[in-house]
Structure formats: structure tokens, C-alpha cells
C-alpha positions as CSV (number, residue, x, y, z in Angstrom):
1,M,-44.6,-11.8,2.0
2,E,-48.0,-13.1,2.8
3,R,-47.8,-16.2,3.7
4,P,-49.9,-18.1,0.8
5,E,-53.3,-19.1,2.5
6,S,-53.6,-21.0,-0.9
7,A,-51.1,-23.5,-0.5
8,I,-52.2,-25.9,1.7
9,D,-55.3,-27.9,1.5
10,E,-57.1,-26.6,4.7
11,E,-59.2,-29.1,5.1
12,N,-58.9,-31.4,8.5
13,A,-55.8,-29.2,9.0
14,H,-54.2,-29.7,12.3
15,N,-52.4,-26.4,14.1
16,A,-54.7,-24.4,12.7
17,D,-54.6,-22.2,16.1
18,V,-50.7,-21.7,16.4
19,E,-49.9,-18.5,16.9
20,P,-47.2,-17.8,14.0
21,A,-43.7,-17.3,15.9
22,E,-42.1,-14.1,15.9
23,D,-39.4,-15.3,13.9
24,A,-41.6,-17.4,11.7
25,I,-41.0,-18.0,8.3
26,P,-42.7,-15.9,5.1
27,M,-43.4,-19.3,3.0
28,P,-45.7,-22.4,4.1
29,I,-43.3,-25.0,6.0
30,A,-45.3,-28.6,6.7
31,M,-44.7,-32.0,7.5
32,W,-47.2,-35.1,7.1
33,D,-46.2,-36.4,11.1
34,F,-46.5,-40.3,11.4
35,D,-45.6,-40.2,15.2
36,H,-42.6,-42.9,14.1
37,C,-39.8,-40.4,16.6
38,D,-40.2,-40.0,20.3
39,P,-41.5,-36.7,20.6
40,K,-38.8,-35.5,22.9
41,R,-36.2,-36.0,20.1
42,C,-38.5,-35.3,17.1
43,S,-37.0,-32.5,15.4
44,G,-40.4,-32.2,13.8
45,K,-42.2,-31.5,16.5
46,K,-39.6,-29.2,18.0
47,L,-40.7,-27.0,14.7
48,A,-44.4,-26.9,15.5
49,R,-43.6,-26.3,19.4
50,N,-41.8,-23.1,18.1
51,G,-44.6,-22.2,15.6
52,L,-42.3,-23.0,12.6
53,I,-44.3,-25.5,10.9
54,K,-47.5,-26.5,10.6
55,S,-48.7,-30.3,10.4
56,M,-50.7,-31.6,7.7
57,R,-53.4,-35.1,7.8
58,V,-52.5,-37.8,5.2
59,G,-54.7,-37.0,2.2
60,Q,-54.1,-33.3,2.1
61,R,-52.7,-31.5,-0.7
62,F,-49.6,-29.2,-1.1
63,K,-48.5,-26.8,-3.4
64,G,-45.1,-26.4,-2.7
65,I,-41.9,-28.5,-2.7
66,V,-42.4,-32.0,-1.0
67,V,-39.6,-33.6,0.0
68,T,-40.0,-37.3,-0.3
69,P,-37.6,-40.6,-0.8
70,K,-40.2,-41.3,-3.3
71,G,-39.3,-38.1,-5.3
72,T,-38.0,-38.9,-9.1
73,Q,-35.9,-36.1,-9.3
74,P,-33.5,-33.9,-6.6
75,I,-33.9,-30.5,-5.7
76,S,-32.4,-27.7,-7.8
77,P,-32.3,-24.0,-7.5
78,S,-34.9,-23.6,-10.0
79,D,-37.4,-24.9,-7.6
80,R,-36.8,-21.6,-5.8
81,I,-40.2,-19.8,-7.5
82,V,-42.3,-23.0,-6.1
83,I,-40.5,-22.6,-2.4
84,S,-40.9,-19.1,-2.2
85,E,-44.7,-18.7,-3.5
86,C,-45.9,-22.0,-1.8
87,G,-43.1,-23.0,0.7
88,V,-41.7,-26.8,0.9
89,A,-43.1,-30.2,3.4
90,V,-41.4,-33.8,4.3
91,V,-42.4,-36.7,5.6
92,E,-41.5,-37.1,9.4
93,C,-40.8,-41.0,9.8
94,S,-38.3,-43.3,10.8
95,W,-35.7,-44.2,8.6
96,A,-36.6,-47.8,9.6
97,R,-40.2,-48.0,8.9
98,L,-40.7,-46.6,5.4
99,E,-42.8,-49.1,4.2
100,E,-45.7,-48.0,6.5
101,V,-46.2,-44.6,5.0
102,P,-48.9,-44.7,2.3
103,F,-47.2,-42.5,0.2
104,A,-49.6,-42.5,-2.4
105,K,-51.8,-40.5,0.2
106,I,-49.4,-37.5,0.2
107,R,-50.4,-35.2,-2.8
108,S,-48.1,-32.9,-4.2
109,P,-47.2,-31.9,-8.1
110,H,-43.7,-31.3,-6.7
111,E,-42.4,-34.2,-5.2
112,R,-38.2,-33.7,-4.4
113,L,-35.0,-35.5,-3.7
114,L,-32.1,-34.2,-1.5
115,P,-28.5,-35.0,-3.4
116,Y,-26.1,-36.6,-1.7
117,L,-25.3,-34.8,1.9
118,V,-24.7,-36.1,5.5
119,A,-26.9,-36.3,8.4
120,T,-25.9,-33.7,11.4
121,N,-28.5,-35.1,14.1
122,P,-26.8,-37.0,17.1
123,V,-28.9,-39.8,15.8
124,N,-27.4,-40.3,12.5
125,Y,-24.4,-38.4,12.8
126,G,-22.2,-39.0,9.9
127,K,-24.2,-40.8,7.8
128,P,-24.8,-39.7,4.1
129,W,-28.5,-39.5,3.3
130,R,-30.3,-40.1,6.9
131,L,-31.4,-36.6,7.5
132,N,-34.1,-35.8,9.7
133,C,-36.5,-33.5,9.5
134,V,-35.2,-30.3,10.0
135,E,-32.2,-30.8,8.2
136,A,-34.5,-31.8,5.0
137,L,-35.9,-28.7,5.1
138,A,-33.0,-27.0,5.8
139,A,-30.8,-28.4,2.8
140,A,-34.0,-27.2,0.4
141,L,-33.8,-23.8,1.7
142,Y,-30.1,-23.8,1.1
143,I,-29.7,-25.2,-2.2
144,V,-32.5,-22.6,-3.6
145,G,-30.7,-19.8,-2.0
146,H,-33.2,-19.1,1.1
147,D,-30.3,-19.3,3.6
148,E,-31.5,-17.3,6.5
149,H,-34.9,-19.4,6.4
150,A,-32.4,-22.6,7.0
151,E,-30.8,-20.8,9.5
152,T,-33.7,-19.9,11.5
153,L,-34.9,-23.6,11.6
154,L,-31.5,-24.9,12.2
155,S,-30.7,-22.4,15.1
156,K,-33.7,-24.4,17.6
157,F,-31.3,-26.9,17.8
158,S,-27.9,-27.3,19.4
159,W,-26.4,-28.9,17.2
160,G,-27.8,-27.2,14.7
161,H,-24.7,-25.1,13.2
162,S,-22.3,-27.8,12.2
163,F,-25.3,-29.0,9.5
164,W,-23.6,-25.7,7.2
165,T,-20.2,-27.2,8.4
166,V,-20.2,-30.6,7.2
167,N,-22.5,-29.7,4.3
168,G,-21.8,-25.9,3.0
169,S,-19.1,-27.3,0.4
170,F,-21.3,-29.5,-0.9
171,I,-24.2,-27.4,-1.0
172,R,-22.5,-24.5,-2.6
173,Q,-21.5,-26.9,-5.5
174,Y,-25.6,-28.1,-6.1
175,R,-26.2,-24.0,-6.5
176,T,-24.0,-23.7,-9.0
177,C,-26.9,-25.4,-10.8
178,N,-29.4,-24.9,-13.3
179,T,-31.8,-27.7,-13.2
180,A,-32.3,-31.2,-11.7
181,E,-30.2,-32.9,-14.2
182,E,-27.6,-30.6,-13.5
183,V,-27.7,-31.5,-9.6
184,T,-27.4,-35.0,-10.5
185,K,-24.9,-35.0,-12.7
186,M,-22.7,-32.5,-9.4
187,Q,-24.2,-35.4,-7.1
188,D,-21.9,-37.8,-9.3
189,T,-18.9,-36.0,-9.4
190,I,-18.9,-35.2,-5.5
191,M,-19.6,-39.0,-5.0
192,A,-16.5,-40.3,-6.8
193,E,-14.9,-37.6,-5.7
194,L,-15.2,-39.1,-2.1
195,E,-14.8,-42.4,-2.8
196,A,-11.5,-41.8,-4.8
197,A,-10.4,-39.5,-2.1
198,Y,-11.4,-42.5,0.5
199,E,-9.8,-45.2,-1.4
200,K,-6.4,-42.9,-1.8
201,N,-6.2,-43.4,2.0
202,R,-7.0,-46.4,2.2
203,Q,-3.4,-47.4,-0.1
204,K,-2.0,-45.0,2.0
205,G,-2.7,-46.4,4.9
206,A,-1.7,-49.8,3.4
207,E,1.8,-48.7,2.4
208,E,2.9,-47.1,5.8
209,E,1.5,-50.2,7.7
210,G,3.6,-52.3,5.1
211,D,6.5,-49.9,5.4
212,L,6.6,-51.0,9.2
213,L,6.4,-54.6,9.3
214,V,9.5,-54.1,6.9
215,E,10.9,-52.2,9.4
216,N,9.8,-54.2,12.3
217,P,11.1,-57.8,11.1
218,N,9.6,-59.4,15.0
219,H,6.3,-57.7,13.9
220,Q,6.3,-60.4,10.8
221,K,6.3,-63.3,13.4
222,E,3.4,-61.9,15.6
223,M,1.6,-62.0,11.8
224,W,2.3,-66.0,11.6
225,A,1.3,-66.0,15.6
226,D,-1.4,-68.7,16.7
227,E,-4.7,-67.1,15.2
228,G,-6.6,-68.8,17.9
229,S,-4.9,-66.8,20.4
230,D,-7.0,-65.0,22.4
231,D,-5.5,-61.9,23.1
232,S,-7.1,-58.8,21.7
233,E,-4.9,-55.9,22.3
234,D,-5.1,-55.0,18.6
235,S,-8.8,-54.8,17.9
236,N,-9.4,-51.7,18.0
237,G,-6.5,-50.8,15.4
238,E,-9.7,-52.1,12.4
239,E,-10.2,-48.8,10.7
240,E,-14.2,-48.6,9.5
241,E,-15.4,-47.7,6.1
242,P,-17.2,-44.7,6.3
243,Q,-20.6,-44.8,4.7
244,V,-20.7,-43.4,1.3
245,P,-23.3,-45.0,-0.8
246,S,-21.8,-45.9,-4.5
247,A,-22.8,-43.9,-7.7
């Protein structure tokens, strides 16, 4: 399938002279890059060096799906036709500097959010929602069924295989949906199940700790020891709550 020339407004386009890679994806893959990230660690720039993504200027119009935090509905399998014909784009920027991005000038008729997924990139590993550029693109492609293209993008990163390992079960559930509304409901179900599982494990841990306290009467004395003690031997025993946002 030929890459649609009309999917990206070519006026003032960047990287027009980049030669397609042998494993180039047969639909437009693009980004608005705001240079917030270290070029050596930026996944979008690495894709560009491999000829797998095209950079656009602010104000250029993209006719495909744009993954952006300003979207009003999640991407769903119903977006497959748009992505197949016109591609998918992302906004390459820092999560800490979103307020600096002129989202009003990033133009597309198809703005989308991503549903609940977990980052596996080295910077934000294990954090829900905090996907980087390549993860966001791969997620969009996976959800609409373009697995081979998602894997082409992820294959350029040593950690790329872990994205499906961590998120495959979520993506499979999203792919059972037909519409954005169904994806939203599925996301709510997934998050509720995660929170319920976490609460169950937390309570189980508390009960097991309680059993140990009962079995060891000397431990009760330790509990009532001077709170001002500088002893830090138990400081590593606290568990951190996973960063699972509420529905």
C-alpha cells in the first residue's frame, strides 16, 4: 500500500529528504517534536534516525489519528480505517512541560487519548499513563490490530519487547471493544480490578503481619519502644503503593 501523500500537510515540512527505511511502515507515522527531551534518550528522534517517523512543524495539519492528552475519547478498534489510510501521530514533549505545548495549533480531525497502559521505558518504567513517543505509537497500532507495525517501532529499542509483556493483557481486552465508549468502560473495569487486587493483597499482608505479631510477644515490646529512637533497621520494610490512579 502506498503512503498517502495527502495525510500530512507538506507545507514547511521537516525531514522531506529522509529516505524510507527498508522496514518502513506503509502509513504515515509522524510527530510534533518540541525538543524537551535529551536527543540521545528521545524515542521519537531515534525513530527519525531510523527513517520510521516524520517530524512536523506546529501548524501543519495531520489527517490521521493524533494521540494527545487533549483528546476527548480513547483510541479504539474503530479507528483502524483512519490509521490504515492516514496514519498516526504523537506529540513528542515532556510530561513535566505540557503547559508549554500549543495544543491549539496541533491540528487533526481525529484526536485521541490512550486508555490505561503502563510505561516500560527506562525513564518511567512501571508508571501508568507515562508512555513515551514510541510506546504511544505502538499502543495505537496494537489496539487497531497493526501488530507488525507496532513491533517494527519497538524493535529499535532494547527494552521494546517488554511493552507487550506488560500491556498485552490490557491491549487484548481493548481489542474486544468496537467503540471508544466500550474502550472507556473496559478501562474502568480493568482499573477497578487492579485496585481490588491491590487492596486484597494489602489486607492479606496486614493480616499476615498481625499473625506474626501475635506469635512473637517480644515484637509487641518493640512496637512500644521509644519513638524517638534513631534505629533505622526496619526503615526498608515499608511497602510503597503502586501508582494506580482511581477510576
